[in-house]
N, C-alpha and C positions, 0 to 999 in steps of 0.2 A: 795430860801431863803440864804441870806448871812450867813458866819459861824458865825458873831457874835451872829444872832437872832436864828440860829439853840442851838448855847451853853446854851442862856439865857433860851429858851425853853427847853432845857434837864436838867437844874436846875430847874425849874420850877416843873418838871415832877417828879423828883428825893424825891419831897416834897409832894408827894400825895402817896395814898394807893393803893395798886397794887389788888384790891378786884372784880370788874368789869370784868368777863372772856371777853366780847366782847371787850372794851378798851381793856384790856392785849394783845390780839391777835392782834390787827392792830397797838398797840404801841414796839410791840416783833418784827412786820413784820418792820416797821421802822429802827427799830435800828440795824438791820442786815444788812438793804439796807445801813446804815451808817458807819457799819462798816466795810463795804468792799469799800468805798467812803469818807471817812475820811478826813475832811480838812486840820485840823492838829492834834499834838499828840495828846493838851490837850481833844479835843473833842474825839479824839480814845479812851483815857483813860476813860471819862465820859459813853460814848457808853457801854464799857466794864464793869464798877461798874452797871448801867443799869441792863444789862445783867445779871450779877452774881443775881441782887435783882429780876428778874423777874422768875429767875432759882428756886427762894428760894419760891415763891411764889406763883408758879403754884400747886405743889401736892396738895394744899388747895382745890386751884379752882374745879379740880380734882373728890374732894369728893361727889360734888354736883351733881345732876343728869344735871340738867341746865350747871352748869360750861361744864360737859363731852363733852356735846352736841354743846356746841359754838366751845370749843377747841378739835374738833375733830379731827385728821388728823393736826394737829398742828407742832409735832413734838418736844413737850415741855414736860419734865419734869413732870413726874405725869400720862402721856397719856400710856392709855394699845394699842399699834401699834400692829392691824390684820391685816395679808396678807398671799398669795399663796407662801410660798417661797420653794428653793429648798430644796430638803432632805441634800445637801451640805451646802448651806446657814443657813437651822436650825440645823446642826450638830456645824457648825462654831457658832452660835450664844448661843447654849447651852454651849460650852468649853468657852467662852470670858463671858459670863454673867450668870455662873449659879444662878439658883432662881429666874430668870428672865421670863423664856420660858415656855409655857403651849398649850395643843392645845385648840385651839378656840371652844369651847364647846357649841353647842347650843341648852337646851333643852333636856341635856343626850347625845346627837347624835352629831359626827364628820362627818354627809353626811352617807346617805344611801350605798356611791356606797364604802366608805371607812370602814364603818361596815362591809358589807361581805364580803370585803380583809381580813379583819383582823379573822374572824371567819373560814378563809381557815386556819389560822394558830395553829388553835387550833387542838386536836387530835380529830378524827371521832367521838367518844363517845360523847366528850365533847358540839357539835354543838348544841342537841339538849337541853343542859343545858341555851345555850344562848337563847333558846326560853322561858324561865321560866317567866312569869309577872311581875316577882317584880326586873328585871333587864332591865334599858337602857342600852346603850353601855357605858358610863361614870362611870354608878356604877357597872354593870359588871368588866370592867377593875380595875377597885378599890379591887374588891376582889378578880380578878386573881392575880393579883401584889401582893396582899400581904398585910401584918402589914406594909413592907417597903414601902407603895404605896405611892407619892406624886405626883404633877403634873408634876414635870420633870423626873420622875420616869415611870410614866405613857407615856410620849413623847417620852423615849429613848425605853422604851417595844416597842411601836408603830413601831418605826423607824428600828429597831432588826429585828420584825415581816416582814414587809417589806423588807428589805434585805434577810432574807432568802429565801421568797417566789419567790424576784424577782433578779438573782444573776448579772444580766449584768447590769453595772451601768447606761448607757443610755435608754434602756430601763425602768429602774427603775425610773428615772426622768420620761420620760415620764408620767408613769403610775401616777407618784405623781401627775403630775399637771394635768391629766386627773381627779384623783379625787378630785384635788381641797383643797389638803392639805394645811389645815388654822392654824397656829400659833398666839399667842399673847405674845408680850412683851411689857413687863413694865417697861418702861425708869425711869431711877434715874439720880440723878444730876450727881453724880460718872459716868455714864457711856454717850455715845454718847447720842447727844439732835440737834437737828436743833438748838439751841442755842450756844451750846459750842465748835461745832466740829469742828476742823482747820486742816490745813496744814500745813507742819513742818514750824519750824520760818523762816524767812526771812526778809532783807529792808522792811519797809513799805513805799507807795508810796498816797504821799498827793494829794488829789485832790483842787490845790489850783484856778484852772482856771475851765471854763464850761467843760461840760461831752463832749466828743467827738466823736460828731454824724458824721460827714463828715470825710473822709480818701481818699486817691489812694489806692485801692484795690489791681490793677493790681503792684504797687510798694510792699504793703505790703508781697504781695506773693514771690517778685523776693526777698525779702530781707533775706539773709542767717541766719539760728538760731544760738544763743552761744552754745558754749559746755554744754551738759545736768550737773545736779547735779549729782557727784561721792556720789552714794547712797550704803553701806555697805550694806549684808545681811540684818541684823535687821532693819536696815532704810528703805528698801525695803518692808518689812513684816510690817514695822509699817504702811507703805504708804497704800497698800493694807487694811489693819484693814481700816484704815479712811476711804476709797474708798466704802469698805463693809457698814460701817456705814452711812457714810453718802445718800445711798440709802437704806440701812434697817430702817432708819427710818422715811423713807417716803414710806413705804410698796412696795420697788421696788426692782429689781437687775438684771444686766447684767452678761454672759456670761463671758466677759473677767474679770471681778470683781471676780465673783463668785469661777471662777477655772483661779485665776490667776496665771501667773508662775510667780515667786520671779526671776529669772534669766533674766526676761525678764520687767522690772519694769522700767521705764524712768521718770524721770521729768525733764521738764524744765522751766528753769524761765526768764521770758518775759519781755516787757516794761509796766509801769504804773501800776505794781503790782499783772500779770498777771503771774499765773501758772498751768502747763496743765501737769498732770502724764497720761500718757501710760500703758497700760498693755496689754500684750499679753497674750493668752493662756497656759493652759499645755501642752503638747505634746499629749496626747491620746483626748484631748477635741477641740482638732482645726477642720476645718473644710477641708474635701477632697480636695476641688479645691481652692476657697477662702480663703485668712488669714483675722482673723477678731482680729482687734485691738479696744480695748478700751482707753475712756480719761475720767478722771475727770477735769474738770477745777473749778478755785479757782480767786479771786482778793483780795490782802491782806490776806491771809489764809483762806477767808473763802468762803466755795463753793457754786458757782452758775451754773454748768450747768455738763451735762454728756453725754456722746454716745459715737459713735464709728463710723467704719470706716471697710468697707469688699473691701480687696483688690486684684485682682489678675492683673499679672502682672504691667503695668503703670498706670492702674486706678481704681480708689477707688471711692466706693458708700458711701455718708457720712451722718450720720446722727445726729441733735442734740437736746438739751432737756434743755430748760432756765428754770430755776426756777421759778415760778411767781413772786415770792419777786422782782428779779431784771429785768424784765422786762421793766424798766423804764429807766437803766441805759445806759451804753456802751455795749449795746448787741453784736450791729453789728460789731464793733471792736474785741471782744472779740470769735464772730463766725471765723472772720478773722484770729486774732490770731489762730486759731483751724487747720483752713484749711492750712496757712502758716506750722505749725508745721507737718502736716501729709504728705506734698507737698514735704518740704527737708527732713524727718527724713526717708519717706520710697521710694522718688523718683517719686513722683507721676506725671504724664503729664496729664490727665483728672480726673476730679472731676464730681460728679455724684449725682443725690439726686431722691431719689425713689420720685412716687408719694403719696405713704400715707404722706410723710413729708408735702407736700402742699395742700391736700387734698381728695385724695381717698380713701374712707370709714373713713375719717376724719372731720365730719362737724364744728370743733371747729377751722380746719386750713383753711377752706372754710368762715367763719365768720368774722377769723382776715386778710384774703388775705395776706396768707402765701407764696406765691406765687409771689406777688411782693417783700418781702422780698430776695429771692434769685435770683429775677430777676437783681436788683439793683446790685447783687454782679457779675454781669456778666454772670449768668445760663442763656442758654436760651433750649429751646424745642429740642430734638432730631430728632424730626419730622419737616421736611420742612415746610409742611404746618400751625402747629402749630407755628411753629416759626415765619412765615407772620403774622399771626393773633395777636397776641403776642405784637409783633414789632407795629401793627396799635392799638389796645387798648393803648399800652405806651402812644403814640405818643396823643392820646386822652385824659391821663391823665396830660398829659404836658402842652398841652392846656387849660384844663380848670380843676385846683386844688380840686372845688366840687364835679368830677364826681368821681363814684363810679360802680367797674367793677361788672354787674351784675354777681350772683352766678353760675347760668347758666353757664357763658363765662368761670369764674375760674375751674369748674367742667370738661367744656372738655379739658380745658389745662393738666389735668390728664392722658390723656391717653397716655403722652410719658413720658419719663424720662428729666430733667432739666440735662442738661450737661456745664461745664467748662472747657474748653481746655487752662492749662495754659503754655504750650510750644508752640513757635512757631513749625507748622507743626503737632502737636499730632493730630488735626481733621481728617490727611491725613492718621493716622495710624489704623487698625483696631484692636480695644481694645476688647480680647473675652469676650463673656456675658457667667456667669458662668449657666444661665437661659437656656439659647440656647443652651448649650453646652450639659446640664442634659436632655434636649428634643431629641436632638441628639443622644444621647446615647439611650434612650428608644428607638427611631425608629430604633437603631442598632438590639437590644434584641428581638424587636419586628418581625423584616421582616429577621432577619438572623437564629433566634432562636425560633420561636414561642412564644415570652414571656418566654422563660423558663429559668432563671436568674444563676439557677445553671450549666447548661452547659454553658451559656454564661460567667459564671466567670471562669467557667474551661478552655474556650478558650483560655480567657484573659489571663491568669495567662502561657498558653503552648506560646501562640504567642510573649509575652515580653520576657520570659525566652531564648527564640528560638531568638531575635531579639535584646534582648540590652545586654553588657557586662558587666552582672553582676558579680563583683569576689566573690565568696560566701569564699574565705579565709579570708578576713578582717573580724572583730568582728562589727558586726551592733549590737545597742541597741535595743529592741522591740519596742520601737516609732518607729526607724526609719525602721523595717521590719512593724508595723503596718501601717503607713503611706504611706509606698511602694504600698502592698499590695492594698491598698484600691484606690490609683492611676491607677492600672493595666487596670481594663474597658477602662476608657477613652484612656489612653496611645494605648490599642490596637484597639482603634477603632481610631486612627487615620490615616486619609487617607497616602499613602506615605509614611510611616512607614519605607516599606521595602529598599526603595532606599536611606536613610540617608546616609550621611558619618558617618566615624566611631566616629570620633570628636562631633559630634553631640550625637549621639546616648549615647557616655561615658558622654557628661554633661548633658545629658536627666536620666541618672542614676542618678549622682550628685544631680539634682535637686528634684527628686523622693524622695529619700533618705532625703534630708534636711529638709522634710516637718514635717519629726519626731525630727530635731535636739534640739539644746540646745533652739537657739532662733531662731520663726518663720521669721523675719525681713532677716536672711540668706535666707531662702527660696525665699522670695520675690527678693533680689536680682537676686539670683542665673536664676529665671525664666525671670526676665526683660533681662538680657543678651541673653535670649536662643532667636534669633528671628524665627528661624523655627519653636519652637514648638507656638508660637505665630501662624504663618502665616498657620501652621497646624491646631490649635483648630479653626480657622476664613474658612478653606474647611470644617473642621467637621459640622460646623455650617449651612454653604452654602447646606450642601449635603439636608436638610431637604425641602420637600418642604411645607412652612408656610402657603402656603394657605389651607392646608387639615388638620392643627395642631389646635384643638378647641381653642377657644381664648376665656379668661376669662369672663364671664357676666361683663357688666359695671355697677358701681354702680350709684343706682339711691337715690333720697335724702327722699324717705319713705323709702329706706331700715332699 
């Protein structure tokens, strides 16, 4: 539709009452798409005005049962978003949006498992009182908290009890996830909503020509990045808040955003109005081997997608989730910009896609033919036989545009990850696979220590202390010591470590220590420079008899 026609339609819509929830929901999605792809400044202003009008209208629509049902999971002002969030995310919501967060009670219970856990927080004689027939958990909690009981105080009481019962933060998060700790967040026009949440101000890009559907992927990935935006500490904190809000209004979260390190927040402003915000993890939340960096992407400040990449050495396994509203736009170009950002910012040579992203245990990806989305970017099955089959199927598609790949064939392709070697010669490099390294470590513990992990850990610490020149006179942070200790079992299991030159051993200490440093990106670069470490990890993987390792059952369509 031409820009003038869109403007005429917007003017006509502005004269209509926003009273039909089904129409309002569809109109809202259209307006968000237009906010990301405005034809001119006048149209952008009209779209903003209409989004403001939608925000004012939706709270009344949610007050009716029909309206609330139709607008469920819309992220609009007036909705009570319900989700299973981590304790850290719940605490952030409580801090930022007081009076809007509560436990998601259902008929007086927050779930039998959570009810039982909270009973353990009582004094033993109190537990009999919990059996009184007058009390369900919700009413008992109000009674126990006392006259000051409010929905927010009750939730804080629950979080305090869980913290007392489970001091370890990682175990606490796991237990909260198993308990399905669900909360409701009542969205208001003054806080984040899908309608109004935006990236920091930037020059707008006007969509005066057609959408960019085709482009040279290889050329895009070679294009250097501009310098990142200089973020003050307060600006970095504000971008973290935006990213958390983008996900939370959709009932979602991601570790690099929930546990974002304010000192490792990076914002790139790219072509065609695209912004990509990158988020590294707090030191204590980092993975032991890989480095997990998340992102949220926007166009003309409107958030369009989120995801992340798990980086080890020069390989990155990348994931993307494009919000449904924007799948008819320049989604391929946006994904290309995400790949370009990771390739250059983290110096990646090989990109990899997990089979889930294109269909393993993911029926929606099978139905959408997601495999071919990645194939068009140059990703190919790592398995040689599947790579040949995919090439034959692609040739059939090129010969006959009406051809549709059977679901069974698409499921067959999920037996192998997809890889894209960005650098020439990268395909000849053995890229460490953390899952296979983990299996190799388990094999070592099983065969050498009879599955006794305490004995294996003691051996690993002694061996590393004997072989690596760790200078105890230097001052290490707690995070550096924590990261170093977590890597000891893998490092101790490396074949040939005894014969490494002193320079390589000193460099290895630096790599291990940097895992707990201020910015995890520095650790990635140190790992990439340590060629002997990469080779040793490959040798550790190769030490396993993979024919004897149990294979994960293949997904079946009726699972």
